[in-house]
C-alpha positions as CSV (number, residue, x, y, z in Angstrom):
1,M,18.7,9.4,-8.7
2,A,17.1,6.5,-6.9
3,D,18.9,3.1,-6.9
4,I,17.2,-0.2,-6.1
5,I,18.3,-1.6,-2.8
6,K,17.8,-5.3,-2.1
7,L,17.0,-6.0,1.6
8,D,16.4,-9.4,3.1
9,G,13.3,-9.6,5.3
10,T,11.8,-12.4,7.2
11,R,10.4,-15.1,4.9
12,P,6.7,-15.7,4.7
13,L,3.9,-17.5,6.3
14,D,0.9,-19.0,4.5
15,F,-0.4,-16.8,1.7
16,D,3.0,-17.3,0.5
17,R,5.3,-14.4,-0.1
18,D,6.9,-16.3,-3.0
19,T,3.5,-16.6,-4.7
20,V,2.9,-12.9,-4.4
21,E,6.4,-12.0,-5.5
22,Q,6.2,-14.2,-8.6
23,A,2.7,-12.9,-9.4
24,Y,3.9,-9.3,-9.4
25,D,7.0,-10.1,-11.3
26,R,4.6,-11.5,-14.0
27,W,2.5,-8.4,-13.8
28,A,5.5,-6.0,-14.1
29,P,5.6,-5.8,-18.0
30,V,1.9,-5.0,-18.3
31,Y,0.9,-3.5,-15.0
32,D,0.6,0.1,-16.2
33,L,-1.4,-0.9,-19.2
34,V,-3.8,-3.2,-17.3
35,F,-4.2,-1.2,-14.0
36,G,-3.1,2.3,-14.8
37,G,-6.4,3.6,-16.1
38,V,-8.7,1.4,-14.0
39,F,-7.3,2.6,-10.7
40,S,-6.4,6.2,-11.7
41,K,-9.2,8.0,-9.8
42,G,-8.5,6.2,-6.5
43,R,-4.7,6.8,-7.0
44,K,-5.2,10.5,-7.6
45,A,-7.5,10.9,-4.6
46,A,-4.9,9.1,-2.3
47,I,-2.1,11.2,-3.6
48,A,-4.1,14.4,-3.2
49,A,-4.6,13.5,0.5
50,T,-0.9,12.8,0.8
51,N,0.2,16.1,-0.8
52,K,-1.9,18.0,1.7
53,I,0.0,16.5,4.6
54,G,3.4,16.8,3.2
55,G,6.7,15.7,4.7
56,R,8.4,12.4,4.3
57,V,6.3,9.7,2.6
58,L,6.8,5.9,2.4
59,E,4.9,4.2,-0.5
60,V,4.7,0.5,0.3
61,G,4.0,-1.5,-2.9
62,V,5.2,1.3,-5.1
63,G,5.2,-1.1,-8.0
64,T,6.3,0.4,-11.3
65,G,6.3,3.9,-9.8
66,I,3.1,4.9,-11.6
67,S,2.2,7.2,-8.6
68,L,5.7,8.9,-8.2
69,P,5.3,11.7,-10.7
70,L,2.0,12.8,-9.1
71,Y,3.4,13.6,-5.7
72,S,4.2,17.3,-5.0
73,P,7.9,18.0,-5.5
74,H,8.3,19.3,-2.0
75,L,7.6,15.8,-0.6
76,R,10.4,13.3,0.1
77,I,9.4,9.8,-1.2
78,F,10.8,6.4,-0.4
79,G,9.3,3.4,-2.3
80,T,9.3,-0.3,-1.5
81,D,8.0,-3.3,-3.3
82,I,8.3,-7.1,-3.1
83,S,9.1,-7.4,-6.8
84,E,12.5,-6.4,-8.1
85,L,11.2,-6.4,-11.6
86,M,8.5,-3.8,-10.7
87,L,11.2,-1.7,-9.0
88,E,13.3,-1.8,-12.1
89,K,10.5,-0.1,-14.0
90,A,10.0,2.4,-11.1
91,K,13.7,3.3,-11.3
92,K,13.4,4.0,-15.1
93,R,10.4,6.2,-14.3
94,V,12.3,8.1,-11.6
95,D,15.2,8.7,-14.0
96,G,12.9,9.6,-16.9
97,F,10.9,12.2,-15.0
98,K,14.0,13.3,-13.1
99,L,12.2,12.9,-9.8
100,K,14.8,14.4,-7.4
101,N,12.3,14.0,-4.4
102,V,12.5,10.2,-4.6
103,E,15.0,9.3,-1.9
104,G,15.3,5.6,-2.8
105,L,13.6,2.4,-3.9
106,A,14.1,-0.9,-2.0
107,V,13.0,-4.5,-2.3
108,M,11.3,-5.0,1.0
109,D,8.6,-7.1,2.7
110,A,5.6,-5.0,3.8
111,E,5.4,-7.1,7.0
112,N,9.0,-6.4,8.0
113,L,9.9,-2.8,7.1
114,E,13.5,-1.9,7.4
115,F,12.9,1.5,9.0
116,P,13.1,2.8,12.6
117,D,9.9,3.7,14.4
118,N,8.3,7.1,13.6
119,S,10.2,7.6,10.3
120,F,7.5,8.9,8.0
121,D,4.7,11.6,8.0
122,V,2.6,9.5,5.6
123,V,2.6,5.8,4.8
124,M,0.8,5.1,1.5
125,A,-0.2,1.6,0.5
126,Q,-2.2,1.2,-2.7
127,Y,-3.9,-2.2,-3.2
128,V,-1.3,-3.8,-0.9
129,V,-3.2,-4.9,2.2
130,T,-5.2,-7.7,0.5
131,A,-2.0,-9.0,-1.3
132,V,0.2,-9.7,1.7
133,P,0.3,-13.0,3.7
134,N,-0.5,-11.4,7.0
135,P,-2.5,-8.1,6.5
136,E,-2.7,-7.2,10.2
137,K,1.0,-7.6,10.6
138,A,1.6,-5.3,7.6
139,L,-0.8,-2.7,9.1
140,D,1.0,-2.9,12.4
141,E,4.3,-2.2,10.6
142,F,2.8,0.8,8.7
143,A,1.6,2.2,12.0
144,R,5.0,1.6,13.6
145,V,7.0,3.6,11.1
146,L,4.5,6.4,11.1
147,R,5.2,9.5,13.1
148,P,2.7,10.7,15.7
149,G,0.3,13.1,13.9
150,G,0.9,11.4,10.6
151,E,-1.5,9.4,8.4
152,L,-1.6,5.9,7.0
153,I,-3.4,6.1,3.7
154,I,-4.6,3.0,2.0
155,L,-6.4,2.1,-1.2
156,T,-8.0,-1.3,-0.6
157,R,-10.6,-3.7,-1.6
158,V,-13.4,-4.0,0.9
159,S,-15.4,-7.2,0.4
160,A,-19.0,-7.9,1.2
161,D,-20.0,-9.3,4.7
162,A,-22.9,-11.2,3.2
163,G,-25.2,-11.8,0.3
164,M,-24.7,-12.6,-3.4
165,R,-21.6,-10.5,-3.7
166,R,-20.0,-12.4,-0.8
167,F,-20.9,-15.7,-2.5
168,I,-19.3,-14.6,-5.8
169,E,-16.2,-13.3,-4.1
170,Q,-15.7,-16.6,-2.3
171,R,-16.1,-18.6,-5.5
172,L,-13.6,-16.4,-7.3
173,Q,-10.9,-16.7,-4.6
174,P,-9.2,-19.9,-5.9
175,V,-9.0,-18.3,-9.3
176,V,-7.4,-15.0,-8.3
177,R,-5.1,-16.2,-5.5
178,P,-2.3,-17.3,-7.9
179,L,-2.5,-13.8,-9.4
180,G,-1.6,-12.3,-6.1
181,F,-5.1,-11.2,-5.2
182,R,-7.7,-12.1,-2.6
183,T,-11.4,-11.3,-3.0
184,A,-13.4,-12.6,0.0
185,E,-11.3,-12.0,3.2
186,F,-11.5,-8.3,3.7
187,A,-14.9,-7.1,4.8
188,W,-14.8,-3.7,6.7
189,S,-15.3,-5.6,10.0
190,R,-11.7,-6.9,9.6
191,Y,-10.2,-3.5,9.3
192,A,-12.4,-2.3,12.2
193,Q,-11.1,-5.1,14.3
194,W,-7.5,-4.2,13.6
195,L,-8.2,-0.6,14.4
196,A,-9.8,-1.5,17.7
197,G,-6.5,-3.2,18.7
198,A,-4.1,-0.7,17.2
199,D,-2.8,1.5,20.0
200,G,-2.9,5.2,19.2
201,M,-4.6,4.9,15.7
202,E,-7.9,6.5,14.7
203,L,-10.1,6.5,11.6
204,A,-9.8,9.8,9.8
205,E,-11.8,9.0,6.6
206,R,-13.3,6.2,4.7
207,R,-14.9,6.6,1.2
208,L,-15.6,4.6,-1.8
209,V,-13.5,5.0,-4.9
210,P,-13.8,3.6,-8.5
211,P,-14.0,1.1,-10.0
212,L,-17.5,-0.3,-9.2
213,G,-17.5,0.7,-5.5
214,H,-15.5,-2.4,-4.5
215,F,-12.6,-0.3,-3.3
216,S,-12.2,2.3,-0.6
217,L,-9.8,5.1,0.3
218,V,-9.1,4.8,4.0
219,R,-7.1,7.2,6.1
220,F,-5.9,6.3,9.6
221,R,-4.3,8.9,11.8
222,K,-1.6,8.2,14.4
223,M,-2.6,10.2,17.5
224,D,0.1,12.4,19.0
225,V,-0.4,11.3,22.6
226,A,2.3,13.7,24.0
227,A,0.7,16.7,22.3
228,A,-2.8,15.7,23.6
229,A,-1.4,15.4,27.2
């Protein structure tokens, strides 16, 4: 049975961790209803990729635990989230489904993970990267706790580099920011720039997922340098 552990991480920078935490606390009662069906195809694709890899999995931004029953029972899962209210719902889901493969649930900052290096075979982050104050720092943390040969699997919004869609996304930004979202800051070039500076990481897959082609499933693999040598 998973208990919620409250861990104190470093407090935030500018896209305000407090704003994000409060936004997701507000989403907690209705999150499954609003987002459960909308993101279901992307979620299932990401978990299918995770199940093929196996081992120990960290789901960052586990939210209400909507993904937890979909993982293969032979995987060992640890879930973290910024919102304690979200995790309370996740714990109820773990208990209700009797998910014995869930090792634990913890309140934790995605930019300051409380795990040693090389702790997980898969790090899963669904719709998290665009919601944290410092996305590159979060991606660095995901890579740090990933074992060599493991994969970082993210579902993420990829915004337009130019054109009308870019214009609309920029106009929407002030509206959605208080909700914990960002629309215009995450063109693929930003992910590519992070990857270019991320030591030992390579792109394994990138593909569009519903809804509307605005989101992508991206898999980064942490190269096993010792094995390659």
